[in-house]
C-alpha positions in Angstrom: 9.7 39.0 -21.9 7.6 36.0 -22.5 3.9 36.6 -23.4 0.7 35.0 -22.2 0.1 33.8 -25.9 3.6 32.3 -25.8 2.8 30.3 -22.6 -0.4 28.8 -24.3 1.6 28.0 -27.4 4.4 26.4 -25.1 1.8 24.2 -23.4 0.0 23.2 -26.6 3.4 22.1 -28.0 4.1 19.9 -25.0 4.1 16.1 -26.0 1.0 14.0 -25.4 0.9 11.9 -22.3 3.4 9.0 -22.1 2.3 5.7 -23.7 1.9 4.1 -20.3 -0.3 7.0 -19.0 -2.3 7.0 -22.2 -3.0 3.3 -21.7 -3.8 3.7 -18.1 -6.2 6.5 -19.0 -8.0 4.3 -21.5 -8.2 1.5 -18.9 -9.4 3.7 -16.2 -12.2 5.2 -18.6 -13.5 1.6 -19.2 -15.9 0.5 -16.4 -15.2 -3.2 -17.1 -11.4 -2.9 -16.7 -9.8 -5.3 -14.3 -6.5 -5.4 -12.3 -5.2 -7.6 -15.3 -5.8 -4.6 -17.6 -4.0 -2.2 -15.3 -1.2 -4.6 -14.9 -0.6 -4.9 -18.7 -0.7 -1.1 -19.0 1.9 -0.7 -16.1 4.2 -3.3 -17.8 4.7 -0.8 -20.7 7.0 1.0 -18.2 9.1 -1.3 -16.0 10.4 1.6 -13.9 6.7 2.7 -13.0 5.7 -0.9 -12.4 8.6 -1.3 -10.1 7.6 1.9 -8.2 4.1 0.5 -7.7 5.3 -2.8 -6.4 7.7 -0.9 -4.0 4.9 1.4 -2.8 2.7 -1.6 -2.0 5.4 -3.0 0.3 6.2 0.3 1.9 5.0 2.1 5.2 2.2 3.7 3.0 0.3 0.5 3.0 1.8 -0.9 6.2 0.8 -4.5 5.9 3.1 -7.3 7.4 3.3 -9.5 4.5 5.3 -9.1 1.3 3.5 -8.2 -1.9 5.4 -10.0 -4.6 3.2 -9.7 -7.7 2.2 -6.4 -9.6 -1.3 -7.6 -9.9 -1.7 -7.9 -6.0 -0.1 -4.5 -5.7 -2.6 -3.0 -8.0 -5.5 -4.5 -6.1 -4.1 -3.3 -2.8 -3.4 0.3 -3.9 -6.4 0.8 -6.0 -6.8 1.8 -9.7 -7.4 5.5 -9.0 -4.6 5.8 -6.6 -2.1 4.2 -9.1 -3.5 6.5 -11.9 -3.0 9.7 -9.9 0.5 8.9 -8.7 1.6 7.8 -12.3 0.2 11.0 -13.7 1.9 13.2 -11.1 5.3 11.4 -11.4 5.5 11.5 -15.2 4.4 15.1 -15.7 7.9 16.5 -15.4 9.3 14.4 -18.1 7.1 16.2 -20.6 8.7 19.6 -19.9 11.7 20.6 -22.0 14.8 22.1 -20.4 15.8 22.7 -16.8 13.7 25.7 -16.1 11.5 23.9 -13.5 14.5 22.8 -11.4 15.9 26.3 -11.4 12.6 27.9 -10.1 11.3 25.2 -7.8 12.8 23.0 -5.1 11.1 19.9 -6.4 11.4 18.1 -3.1 9.5 20.9 -1.4 7.0 21.0 -4.2 6.2 17.3 -4.0 6.1 17.3 -0.2 3.6 20.0 -0.3 1.5 18.5 -3.0 1.4 14.9 -1.6 0.5 16.4 1.9 -2.3 18.4 0.4 -3.5 15.1 -1.3 -3.4 13.1 1.9 -5.3 15.8 3.8 -7.9 16.2 1.2 -8.4 12.4 1.1 -8.8 12.4 4.8 -11.4 15.2 4.9 -13.3 13.4 2.1 -13.3 10.1 4.1 -14.5 12.1 7.1 -17.4 13.7 5.1 -18.2 10.3 3.7 -19.9 9.5 7.0 -22.5 12.0 6.1 -22.5 12.2 2.3 -20.8 10.5 -0.7 -17.4 12.2 -1.4 -14.9 10.3 -3.6 -11.7 10.3 -1.6 -9.6 9.0 -4.5 -10.7 11.9 -6.7 -9.8 14.3 -3.9 -6.4 12.7 -3.6 -5.8 13.3 -7.3 -7.0 16.9 -7.1 -4.8 17.5 -4.2 -1.7 16.0 -5.7 -2.2 18.1 -8.9 -3.6 21.3 -7.5 -0.3 23.2 -7.9 0.7 21.8 -11.3 0.6 25.3 -12.7 3.6 26.3 -10.7 5.7 23.6 -12.6 4.3 25.0 -15.9 5.4 28.4 -15.2 8.8 27.3 -13.9 9.4 25.4 -17.1 8.2 28.2 -19.3 9.5 31.4 -17.4 11.5 30.5 -14.3 12.6 34.0 -13.8 9.0 35.3 -13.8 8.0 32.7 -11.2 11.0 33.5 -9.1 10.2 37.1 -9.1 6.6 36.5 -8.1 7.7 34.3 -5.2 10.1 37.2 -4.1 7.4 39.7 -4.4 5.0 37.7 -2.2 7.8 37.5 0.5 8.5 41.2 0.2 4.8 42.2 0.5 4.2 39.5 3.1 1.2 38.2 1.3 0.1 34.8 -0.2 1.9 33.9 -3.4 -1.5 33.8 -5.5 -2.3 37.4 -4.4 0.7 38.8 -6.4 0.2 36.9 -9.5 -1.3 38.5 -12.6 -4.3 36.6 -13.7 -3.0 35.5 -17.1 0.1 34.3 -15.3 -1.4 32.7 -12.3 -0.5 29.1 -11.6 -4.2 28.3 -11.5 -4.6 29.5 -15.0 -1.4 27.8 -16.3 -2.6 24.6 -14.6 -6.0 24.9 -16.3 -4.3 25.3 -19.7 -2.4 22.1 -19.2 -5.5 20.3 -18.0 -7.2 21.3 -21.1 -4.3 20.2 -23.3 -4.2 16.8 -21.5 -8.0 16.4 -21.4 -8.2 16.1 -17.6 -11.8 15.5 -16.2 -13.7 18.8 -15.8 -13.9 18.6 -11.9 -10.1 18.0 -11.7 -9.6 20.9 -14.1 -11.8 23.2 -12.0 -10.0 22.2 -8.7 -6.6 23.1 -10.3 -7.9 26.5 -11.7 -10.0 27.6 -8.7 -8.4 26.2 -5.6 -7.8 29.8 -4.4 -11.3 31.0 -5.3 -13.7 28.0 -4.8 -16.8 29.9 -5.8 -15.7 31.6 -8.9 -17.0 28.6 -10.8 -20.8 27.5 -10.8 -20.1 23.8 -10.2 -17.9 21.4 -8.3 -17.9 23.6 -5.2 -17.4 20.9 -2.7 -14.4 19.4 -4.4 -12.7 22.6 -4.9 -13.6 23.8 -1.4 -11.9 20.6 0.0 -8.8 21.2 -2.0 -8.7 24.8 -1.0 -9.0 24.0 2.7 -6.4 21.3 2.5 -3.9 23.7 0.8 -4.4 26.4 3.3 -4.0 23.9 6.2 -0.8 22.5 4.8 0.5 26.0 4.3 -0.2 26.8 8.0 1.5 23.7 9.0 4.7 25.1 7.3 4.8 22.6 4.4 5.1 25.0 1.5 6.5 25.2 -2.0 8.5 28.3 -1.6 10.5 29.3 1.4 9.0 31.7 3.9 5.5 31.6 2.2 2.7 33.3 3.8 -0.3 31.0 4.1 -3.4 31.9 2.2 -6.5 32.6 4.2 -9.4 30.4 4.7 -12.4 31.1 2.3 -15.3 31.4 4.8 -17.8 30.0 2.3 -15.7 27.0 1.7 -15.5 26.3 5.5 -19.3 26.7 5.7 -19.8 24.4 2.8 -17.6 21.6 4.2 -19.1 22.2 7.6 -16.0 21.5 9.6 -14.5 24.2 11.7 -10.8 25.0 11.2 -9.7 23.5 14.5 -11.4 20.2 13.4 -9.8 20.4 9.9 -6.4 20.9 11.5 -7.0 17.8 13.7 -7.8 15.8 10.6 -4.8 17.1 8.8 -2.5 16.3 11.7 -3.9 12.6 11.8 -3.5 12.3 8.0 0.1 13.1 8.0 1.0 11.8 11.4 2.9 8.8 10.0 6.0 10.4 8.5 7.2 7.0 7.1 3.9 6.8 5.1 4.6 10.3 3.7 8.1 9.4 2.8 7.0 6.3 1.0 4.7 8.5 -1.3 7.7 10.9 -1.9 9.9 8.1 -3.1 7.4 7.3 -5.8 8.1 10.8 -7.4 11.8 10.2 -7.5 
C-alpha cells in the first residue's frame, strides 16, 4: 500500500514545468511583457501555438473574421487565459505511467473542470458590477481546482477508484469519503507547492470544499466552491453517478447571490455548447 510520504516524494520527483510553460510564467510575472513576448514563448512549442491559433478561430471567440497570426490570437484571447489553458493542457505530460487514464475518464474530467472555470468566470464578471473580482484568475482556479484527482490517479489509481466506489456506495459526495492526507485537495496543494503556484490559486485548489478553513482568499475560494457544486448539480461530474456536494451557506452569503441566481448564471455561461467544445479541444 502506498504511503502519504510516498505521495509527497512522488510529487517532488515530478519534472519541473515544460520549457514553454516556464517561459510563459516568466513572461506573465513581468508587468512590462507584451504580446510579442508571449508569442515568442509560445513558439517554443509549435503544437501549443497551433492550439492557441485554433482556439482564437473557434466558437469560443465567435468572431466572423479569420485570425491568421499568433500575435493577434494572443491579444484576442488574453495573456492570463492562454497561461491557464497551457498550464492545464500540459500538466498530464508531467505524470509518469498510465495510472491517470486507468482511474479517470479524462474527457469527463476536463468537461467538469472547464465548465467550473466558465461558471466561476461568469460569477466573477457578474460580481464585478459591484466590486473588483478578477475573472481571469477565477477561470484559472476553476480549471485547476480538481488537479489533485489527476495526481492521485497517477500515484495510486486503485485507491482513487476505491474512494469513488465508496462514495457511490454511501451515496455521499466524493470528498466526504476521502482521508485528509489522501484528499484531492491536499494532493493538489502539494503539486501547487512543487510548481510554485500563486498563493490564492493554491488555496482555491486545497480548500474548494471548505472555503473558510483558511484565513484568507475567502471570496475566490467561495466562488470556486459554488461553481463546483453547481456544475455537479447540473450532472457534469468527474466520476459516474457522483453525489453533488452541498452548498456552504457561508460561501453563499459571502458571494451574496442566491443558489437560484447562481444556477441561472451557470446555465448562461455554458449555454453555448460549441464554445465549451472548443475549449475541450484545447486539452486534446
